[in-house]
C-alpha positions in Angstrom: 9.7 19.3 76.4 8.9 22.9 76.9 6.2 24.8 75.0 8.9 26.8 73.1 10.6 23.5 72.0 7.3 22.1 70.7 6.5 25.3 68.8 9.9 25.1 67.1 9.3 21.5 65.8 6.0 22.3 64.1 7.5 24.6 61.4 10.2 22.0 60.9 7.6 19.3 60.3 5.8 21.5 57.8 9.0 22.2 55.9 9.9 18.5 56.0 6.5 17.6 54.5 6.7 20.2 51.8 8.7 18.1 49.3 6.3 15.3 49.7 3.3 17.6 49.0 5.0 19.0 45.9 5.8 15.5 44.7 2.3 14.3 45.2 0.9 17.3 43.3 3.3 16.8 40.4 2.6 13.1 40.2 -1.2 13.9 40.1 -0.7 16.3 37.2 1.4 13.7 35.3 -1.2 11.0 36.0 -4.0 13.2 34.7 -2.0 13.9 31.5 -1.2 10.2 31.1 -4.8 9.1 31.5 -6.2 11.9 29.4 -6.2 9.7 26.2 -4.6 12.4 24.3 -2.6 11.3 21.3 1.0 12.6 21.8 1.9 12.0 18.2 -0.3 14.9 17.1 1.8 17.6 18.6 0.3 21.0 17.8 2.2 23.0 15.2 2.2 26.7 14.8 2.5 26.0 11.1 -0.9 24.4 10.7 -2.9 26.7 8.4 0.3 28.5 7.4 2.1 28.3 4.0 4.6 25.6 3.8 8.2 26.9 4.4 9.6 27.9 1.0 12.9 26.2 1.5 14.3 24.7 -1.7 16.6 21.8 -1.1 19.0 20.0 -3.5 18.2 16.5 -4.6 19.5 13.4 -3.0 22.6 12.9 -5.2 22.4 9.7 -7.2 18.6 9.2 -6.7 17.6 10.5 -10.1 14.8 12.5 -8.4 14.3 16.2 -8.1 15.0 18.0 -4.9 12.4 19.5 -2.6 10.7 22.6 -4.1 7.7 23.8 -2.3 6.5 25.6 -5.4 5.7 22.2 -6.8 3.1 21.6 -4.0 0.7 24.1 -5.7 -2.5 22.5 -7.1 -2.1 19.1 -5.4 -2.0 17.5 -2.0 1.5 16.6 -0.9 2.8 14.6 2.0 6.2 15.8 3.2 8.0 13.1 5.1 11.1 13.9 7.2 13.3 10.8 7.4 16.8 9.6 7.8 18.6 6.3 7.1 19.9 6.2 10.7 16.3 6.5 12.1 14.9 3.2 13.3 11.3 4.5 13.4 11.7 5.6 9.8 12.5 2.0 8.8 9.4 1.0 10.8 7.1 3.4 8.9 8.5 2.8 5.5 6.2 -0.1 4.4 3.2 2.3 5.2 4.7 5.0 3.0 5.2 2.5 0.2 1.5 1.6 0.5 0.5 5.3 0.4 2.7 5.9 -2.7 0.3 3.6 -4.6 -2.5 6.2 -4.2 -2.1 8.5 -7.2 -4.2 11.3 -5.7 -1.3 12.9 -3.9 2.5 13.0 -4.0 4.9 12.0 -1.2 8.1 14.0 -1.0 11.0 13.3 1.3 13.1 15.6 3.3 16.3 13.6 4.1 17.5 14.9 7.5 21.1 15.0 8.5 22.1 12.0 6.5 24.8 10.9 4.2 23.8 10.4 0.5 25.2 6.9 0.3 23.3 5.8 3.4 20.0 7.4 2.2 20.4 5.7 -1.2 21.0 2.3 0.4 17.9 2.8 2.6 15.6 3.5 -0.3 17.4 0.9 -2.4 16.7 -1.8 0.1 13.2 -0.8 1.2 11.8 0.9 -1.9 11.3 4.5 -2.9 7.9 6.0 -2.1 9.1 9.6 -2.9 8.4 11.7 -6.0 11.2 14.0 -4.9 13.8 14.0 -2.1 15.5 17.0 -0.8 18.6 16.8 1.4 18.9 18.8 4.6 22.5 17.9 5.8 22.7 20.7 8.3 19.1 20.4 9.6 18.2 24.0 8.9 15.2 23.2 6.7 13.8 20.9 9.4 13.9 23.8 11.9 11.9 25.9 9.5 9.3 23.1 9.3 9.2 23.0 13.1 10.4 19.4 13.2 10.9 17.9 16.7 12.6 14.8 15.5 12.4 12.2 12.7 10.1 10.8 11.4 7.5 13.5 11.0 4.9 13.8 8.2 3.0 16.9 7.0 0.0 17.1 4.8 0.2 20.1 2.5 -3.0 21.2 0.8 -3.3 22.2 -2.9 -3.0 25.8 -1.8 0.4 25.2 -0.3 -0.7 25.4 3.3 0.1 22.9 6.0 -3.1 21.1 7.0 -1.8 18.4 9.4 1.3 17.2 11.2 2.0 13.7 12.5 5.0 13.1 14.8 6.5 9.7 14.9 6.3 6.7 12.6 3.2 6.4 10.4 1.5 3.1 11.5 -2.0 1.7 10.7 -3.6 3.6 13.6 -2.0 6.9 12.7 -3.0 6.4 9.1 -6.6 5.6 9.8 -7.2 8.1 12.6 -5.2 11.1 11.5 -3.3 11.1 8.3 -5.9 9.7 5.8 -8.7 11.9 7.2 -6.4 14.9 6.8 -5.5 13.8 3.3 -9.2 13.2 2.3 -10.2 16.7 3.7 -7.3 18.3 1.8 -8.3 16.5 -1.4 -11.9 17.8 -1.2 -10.8 21.4 -1.1 
């Protein structure tokens, strides 16, 4: 092979290896993120430290409960739980919410997301109702104002009406002990 022929194959080899180099670099970045130990359920929210969205929602028809009214958050700690009857993780977290509802130091209010009233009523009828109020968000617009990524999500709102904490995903024992209850306790102290 001539010198000119060899010189032409070297750039081709470099270009041929480029996808492999890019893949290895991206795989390394993903591995570092995976092994970082960071809790992905605590997605940062631009709303932390901000006033809770002032979206008033109508009540869940047939529940006998009031709708969602952020003005009622004033002076007490409130958990705002975004849920839906069609959401399997919402069903998974529901016993934990029922347990939390026994603590009289704070209220739990529900934001029923893109759900039919009859399905939502059946859900709380079968599993119990931890909510002091349930607002319905059939179009999903209020959830956007709350910065919701998906259901379930739970927010801790302080007595001053500001969002103190956000938990993404179902509330389980670990989430309760490591994030939600410490945030509630801190909000109760203020």
